C-alpha positions in Angstrom: -6.6 -27.1 4.6 -4.6 -24.8 2.4 -2.1 -26.5 0.2 1.7 -26.1 0.4 1.6 -24.5 -3.0 -0.7 -21.8 -1.8 1.5 -21.0 1.2 4.6 -21.0 -1.0 3.0 -18.6 -3.4 1.8 -16.4 -0.5 5.3 -16.2 1.0 6.8 -15.5 -2.5 4.4 -12.6 -3.0 5.2 -11.2 0.5 8.9 -11.3 -0.3 8.3 -9.6 -3.6 6.3 -6.8 -2.0 8.9 -6.2 0.7 11.8 -6.1 -1.8 10.2 -4.1 -4.6 12.1 -0.9 -5.4 10.6 2.6 -5.7 10.5 2.4 -9.5 8.0 -0.5 -9.2 5.5 1.6 -7.2 4.7 1.2 -3.6 3.0 -2.0 -2.3 0.2 -1.5 0.1 -0.8 -4.6 2.0 -4.5 -4.2 2.5 -5.3 -4.6 6.2 -1.6 -4.4 7.1 -0.7 -7.3 9.4 -4.2 -8.9 9.4 -4.3 -9.2 5.6 -7.7 -9.6 3.9 -10.1 -11.5 6.2 -13.3 -11.0 8.2 -12.9 -7.6 9.7 -12.5 -7.3 13.5 -14.8 -4.3 13.4 -16.9 -2.3 10.9 -14.3 0.4 10.4 -11.1 -1.6 10.4 -10.3 -1.3 6.6 -11.6 2.2 6.4 -9.2 3.1 9.2 -6.4 1.4 7.4 -7.1 3.2 4.1 -7.0 6.6 5.9 -3.4 6.0 6.9 -2.3 5.4 3.3 -1.1 7.9 0.6 -1.8 6.0 -2.6 -0.6 7.1 -6.0 -0.9 6.0 -9.7 1.6 3.2 -10.2 1.2 1.8 -6.7 -0.1 -1.7 -6.0 -2.7 -3.1 -3.6 -1.8 -6.6 -2.2 -4.7 -8.6 -0.8 -3.4 -11.6 1.3 -6.1 -14.1 1.7 -7.0 -17.8 1.6 -8.5 -18.9 -1.7 -11.9 -20.5 -1.3 -12.5 -18.7 2.0 -12.4 -15.1 0.9 -12.4 -13.3 -2.5 -12.3 -9.7 -3.8 -15.2 -8.0 -5.7 -14.6 -4.6 -7.3 -17.5 -2.3 -8.0 -17.6 1.0 -9.8 -19.6 3.2 -7.5 -19.8 4.1 -3.8 -23.5 3.3 -3.8 -22.9 -0.3 -4.8 -20.0 -0.5 -2.3 -22.0 0.9 0.6 -24.8 -1.6 -0.2 -22.4 -4.6 -0.7 -24.2 -5.0 -4.0 -23.0 -7.4 -6.7 -25.4 -6.0 -9.4 -22.6 -4.4 -11.4 -19.3 -6.1 -10.6 -16.3 -4.7 -12.5 -13.8 -7.5 -11.5 -13.8 -10.5 -9.2 -10.6 -12.1 -7.9 -10.7 -15.6 -6.2 -7.1 -16.8 -6.1 -5.1 -15.4 -3.3 -2.9 -13.6 -2.9 -4.0 -10.9 -5.4 -2.0 -7.9 -6.5 -3.9 -5.1 -8.2 -1.9 -2.4 -10.0 -3.4 1.1 -9.8 -2.9 2.6 -13.3 -5.4 5.4 -13.2 -6.4 8.0 -10.6 -9.7 8.1 -8.8 -11.6 6.0 -6.2 -11.5 2.2 -6.0 -14.1 0.1 -4.2 -13.5 -3.5 -3.1 -15.3 -5.9 -0.8 -15.5 -9.6 -0.1 -18.3 -11.3 -1.9 -18.4 -14.4 0.3 -21.4 -14.8 2.6 -22.0 -11.7 4.6 -18.4 -10.8 5.0 -18.9 -7.4 3.3 -21.8 -6.6 5.7 -19.5 -7.4 8.5 -16.9 -4.8 7.4 -14.6 -6.7 5.0 -14.6 -3.9 2.5 -12.2 -1.1 1.6 -12.3 2.1 -0.5 -9.1 3.8 -1.5 -8.5 7.0 -3.5 -5.7 7.0 -6.0 -3.8 10.3 -6.5 -3.1 11.3 -10.1 0.6 11.9 -9.5 3.0 8.9 -9.2 4.9 8.8 -6.0 8.4 10.2 -6.7 11.6 10.6 -4.9 12.2 14.3 -4.1 14.9 16.0 -6.3 16.9 18.8 -4.9 16.5 22.3 -6.5 18.7 25.3 -6.1 16.9 28.7 -5.8 18.7 32.0 -6.2 18.0 34.3 -3.3 19.5 37.7 -2.4 21.9 37.3 0.5 21.6 39.9 3.3 24.6 42.1 4.0 26.8 40.5 6.6 30.3 41.1 8.1 33.1 39.5 6.2 33.7 37.0 9.1 30.1 35.7 8.7 30.1 35.6 4.9 27.7 33.0 3.3 29.4 30.0 1.6 29.6 30.0 -2.2 26.3 29.2 -4.0 27.8 25.9 -5.4 28.6 24.8 -1.9 25.1 25.6 -0.6 23.5 23.7 -3.5 25.7 20.7 -2.9 24.8 20.7 0.8 21.1 20.9 -0.1 21.4 18.0 -2.6 23.2 15.9 0.0 20.5 16.6 2.6 17.7 15.8 0.2 19.4 12.6 -0.9 19.8 11.6 2.8 16.2 12.3 3.5 15.0 10.3 0.5 17.1 7.3 1.5 15.8 7.5 5.1 12.1 7.6 3.8 12.7 4.7 1.5 14.3 2.6 4.2 11.4 3.4 6.6 8.8 2.4 3.9 10.7 -0.9 3.2 10.9 -1.7 6.9 7.2 -1.0 7.4 6.3 -3.2 4.4 8.4 -6.0 5.6 6.9 -5.9 9.1 3.4 -5.9 7.7 4.2 -8.7 5.3 5.7 -10.8 8.0 2.7 -10.3 10.3 0.2 -11.0 7.4 2.1 -14.2 6.5 2.0 -15.4 10.1 -1.8 -14.8 10.2 -2.3 -16.6 6.9 -0.3 -19.6 8.1 -2.3 -19.8 11.3 -5.5 -19.7 9.2 -4.2 -22.4 6.9 -3.6 -24.7 9.9 -7.3 -24.6 10.6 -9.9 -26.7 8.7 -12.0 -24.8 6.2 -15.4 -23.7 7.4 
């Protein structure tokens, strides 16, 4: 059975992911609420990856039970598709694992235990070259159409201020939504990991 130290570390990592600010990059919990485990179907992790917009500076968090699962990184799609360990770039065996994405391009990961990869425990993500950034308001000078005095446009400074306030409000709402989603996924993944920890190792 998993040790208390393992569960404590898992919960600490979950909290860190849910509380991380925008400057630290976005945490993506691989598999969302299910974490990193034997896939319920062949496309589960591919379906998860399609819902994510991943940028340089973001982090992948793999929540899994050490000794039951691991993470193998390979450099090519061919090796990934074949679940081949002929040219392993990295192998991680102590969960949870956080992988920072420092460069753009595709990344390929799968579980190297047993036939977990063949069963669908594999994920490929594409990292965008531009870091995720909070939108900044910009004021653009445009020619105002002629209008009656009663319907005159507000001063340019007032318009720019309104645009800035709207952009700030939108950015705050997006950040709050992302934080809420990460916390919900982290809580679900933590619950799944604790349930697995209560079961004897296979």
